N, C-alpha and C positions, 0 to 999 in steps of 0.2 A: 438579810433583802427585809426591808421595812414593810409592817402590817398595812400601809397606806398603800403600798407598791403592790403588794399582793392582792390586794382588792380590786385595785385599777386593773391589772391582768386578768382578774378574773370576770369583773365586768366588760371588758373589750373583747373576752371568748364569748361570753353569753351573747353578746350583740352581734357578734359575727356569725353564730349559730342562727340566730335568728334572722338575720340576712340571708343565709344561705337556705333556710327552711322556706324562708317567705317566695325567694326565687324558685324554689323547687315546685312550691304548692301552685295547683291550676285548678282556679274556681269552676264549676260547671258555667257553660255559656249554651243557652238554648237560642236556636232560631225560631221568632215569633211570625214572620212572614218573609219575603223575598228579600226585604229591604233591610231588616232589623234583626238583630242579635242581643238577646237578655244575658247579662252577669252576674250572679247572685253576689250578695254582701256578705262574705264572711263574717260571723257573730261568737264572742267568747263567753260562754256562761261564766259567771261570776257567783262565787260561793265564798264561805269564810274559811281564814287558812287553816282553821282547827277541825275544818271536816276532811273526810279522806275524798281521795282523787276520785272522781267520776270518771267510769269509763263509758265511751260513746261510741256504737257501731261506726265501722268506717264507709258503711253504706248511709249513714245519714248523720254526716258532719253537720253540725250548726249552720243555718243561714237566716239572715233575719228574715228575707221573702216567705222562707217555709214556716218558721215562728207566727210571723203574722197571720199567714194562713191557717196553720192549727190554732190560734187564738180563736179567729172568725168561726170556725169551725166547731169550736168548745160551744160556744153562745146560740149555735144556730139548730132551731127546731128542726131542719129539713134533714136531718141526720136521721130522726127517728119518723113514724108514721103515726103517730099518736101525739104530737105535740111537744115532745120533750126535747130536751137538749141537755149535754153534758152538765151544764151550770145548773140544771133543773133541780138536780140532786146534790149538787157541790157548788154551794153559796159562798163567796169569798169573805163576806161578813162573818161568816162562823169558821174560817179556816179551811173553807171549801169542802164543808159538809152539809148537814143539817139539823137543825135542832130536834125534830123528830126523828122517827123512823120508817124504813121504807122496807117492803116485806118482811116486817116483824123484825128488822135488823137495822141498828145504827150504821149509818153510811161511812165506811171508813174515810178517812180525808186524803184529798190530792195535796200532797205535799212531800217535798223531798224525792219524789219517785225515782229519779234519775238513779238513785242507789238501792232501788229494790230490785229484788229476784223472784219473790214472791206475792203473788196477790191474791183478795179476796179474803175474808174471814176462814174460810176453811181452806186455802191455797190451792183452789181449784184451778186456778191460772199460775203459769210460772214462764217465765224466760224475761224478755226486756220489755221495754216500753213499747217497740214497735210490734211484737207479738201480742201484748194486750190490748193495745189500741185498735188493732184489727178484728181481735174478738169483740171489742165494744161495737164496732161498725158492722160487722159481719151477721154476728150472733143476737147480742144484747139487743142492740139498735135495729137489725135488721134493715139497715141502710138501704134505699131503694137507689139504686146507680144510675137507673135512666133518669130519674128526677133531677140528681145532682149534675149530672152531663148535660141536663137541658136547661143549668141555671148559666147564663151568659158571663158572670162575672167569675165562676167556678172555672169555667171551661180556660178564659183568659188566666185567671192566677195560676191554675194547676200547670197549665203550659209554661207559665213563665219560671215556675218554680221547680217544676221536676221534668219539664220538657215532654209531658205526655198529651196526646190528642183523644185518649179515652180515658176516662179518671175511673181509677178500680180502688179495692179495699185496701190494696198497697199504699198507694199515695195519701188516700186520707188518715190512714193510720200512722204514716209515717209523719205527717203534718203534726197532728194529734201529738204524735212522741215528742215532738221539738217543741211545742208549746209546753206540754207537761214536764219538759226536762228543767225547763226556767222557772217553775213554780217551786222555789225555794226560800224557805224560812231560815233565816241566819241573822235577825237582828232583835230578838227577844231581851230582855233585862238579864237573862242568864248569858247569852252571847255577849252583851256588851260588857257584863261580869269578865267573861273569857277575855275579852280584847282589854281589860283594863281601864273601862271607859266609865263604869257605873259600878258602885258598889252594891252588895247585898244587904238589907236589912239583918242583924243578928239572929231574927227567927228563921230567915229566908237560907241564911247560911248553915246555920244547924240542920235544917231540912236538907240541904244539898249534900252534906257530910252523911246524912242518914243514908239520902238514896243513892251514894256512891262509896258505901262502905258495907261491910257483911251485917251491921246492925238492921237497916232496912234493905237491903239486898235487892232493890231496884235494878240496878245497873247492869246485872249479867243478861236480862233480857231487853230493857231500855239501854242503847249504848249511848255512850256520851254525845256523840254528834247528830246524828239523826234520830235519835230515840227509839229505834227498833231495831232488833237484831234480824230481822228477815226468815225468823224461824220460826217453831211451832212449839208450844209447850201446852200441858195440863196443870193449871194452877189449882186444882181441887174445887172448882165451882160446882160440881155436883156428885153425888154419891150413886145417881143410877142416872141413865140416860134415854128417857122416856120419849122425848122428841126427836126425831132424825137430827133437825139441825144441831142438837146439842152433842152428837157425836164427831162434829168438827172433822179433821183433818183425816180420820177414818173413813169416813164417805168418799176419799179420794183413793187412797190407798189400799183399803179393805186389811190393815193390819191393825190386828188387834191393842198393838204399841203404840198406837195412833189413836185410840179412844180418846176423846175429849180434849184433844190437842187442837189450839187455834194460832192464828199468826198474832205475833206482838204487835198491837197497836201502836201507830207513831203518838207520841206525846205532844207533839207541837199544837199549841194552842188548845191544850186538852181542858182546861178551864172553861172554855166556852161551850163545852157539850154539855147535852142534858141528859145522855143515856150511854152509860158504861157495859162494856163486855158484849159479847156475840149478840145477847138476846134485850139488850138494854135493861137487863133487871136492876140495876143500880143507877140513881138519879143525881147523886151528889159525889165529889170528890171523898168527902168523908165517909161516904158507906163504902166507896171502894178501900180506903185506908183500913177501914175497920174489919172488912172482910180479910184482908192480906193479916191482918194483926190476930184476930181469933176465929175467923169462919171457915178455914181451909177444910174442906175433906179429905180424910186420907185414903184416898183411891190408889189400885194397884199400878195404874200408870200415871200418876202424879209426879211432877217433874223432880229430879233429885235436888235441885236448888230449894225446893220446898221444905226439905227432909234433913237438911244438914242438922248436924248436932247443935241443940240449943233452939233449933226452930220446930221442934215436935209440936207445939202447942202454939204456932203462931210466932210472929213478931215480938210480940211481949214488949210493945211499945207504950211509954206512958200517954196520958191525953195531951201533954204538953207536945212530947214529939211527934204525936199525929197531927197537931195543929202545925207544927215545923215543916212537916213532910208537905202538907197541903200547901202551906206558904210558898214553899219551893217550886212545888209543880205550877203554882199560878205563874211563876217568872218566866215560864216558857211560852206563855202569851206575847206575841209577836204584831205589834199594832201597824208595822211597817207591810208585813205581809198582807194584813186586812185590808189594807188601803192603798197598795201599790197598782198605780193605774195601767201598768203595763200586763197586770191579769186579768183587768174587768174589761167588762164588756165593749166591744171596739164601738166608738161614736159614729 
């Protein structure tokens, strides 16, 4: 059997499977009034082929109407009681974070969250986007449901999108989760390099080799695709934990083994930030690299990654290698993500 014939058979089978799947799928239809029924528009979330599969819960499959509603809510100050919106602390021009700090901590960026299972610096929120977005509205914003239910446009939009007459935290959280799941950064210079579309400079390529090998050892926590492993690590920031916030994941688990552990932050658009680490103690990428190179404290709960043979005294990178590593980190800046109108405030 020829190679071309094999390919033709495979394509035919895939097309047939798609047709069968399409016929089986029934998209939600909600009666708006006695004469009219609204049918939702299926939406396929797009992300680079070199990203892992995104798992989406069955009870909140993506539809354009729900995503548009979530985007509207993301920018709406009516979610809070003090004039704030999600976008107040998550500015698109900064990769959906802010240049300063909030409550003495840098704001973790809203990017590639469809792959997250842990949230907040100390991991105090876990689960999926649906759960964390319901927390945001129910507890963080303490959203006044009566106020939302008295807004005519939301009564109509939620009826159309979820088929409900009374808007609850669940529907608000589900809509926000739909929008957040689309907020994907996948077109940085590094991504284009991965797709064979753009070369890296010699310095950037050397930095990439440092990042993804034992020499720089960044890749164990900042994984290749989404640049966070969704886990917690003590990287030796402190020798003593004077402030409660410095105890990190321990404040959630009360397990001494978790003392000083923090969630691995996403490095997408990391060069745009003005503060690094959970308390913003570093203000440049150079300072961060210098810390890992020679400033790590050898505490009891230090992550084993930091104590591997040859790293007893830090990474021991040369000045040139440190510069190369910073050059690579800057290739994670995604101007497409920063300017994509699908993520911007609705007009």
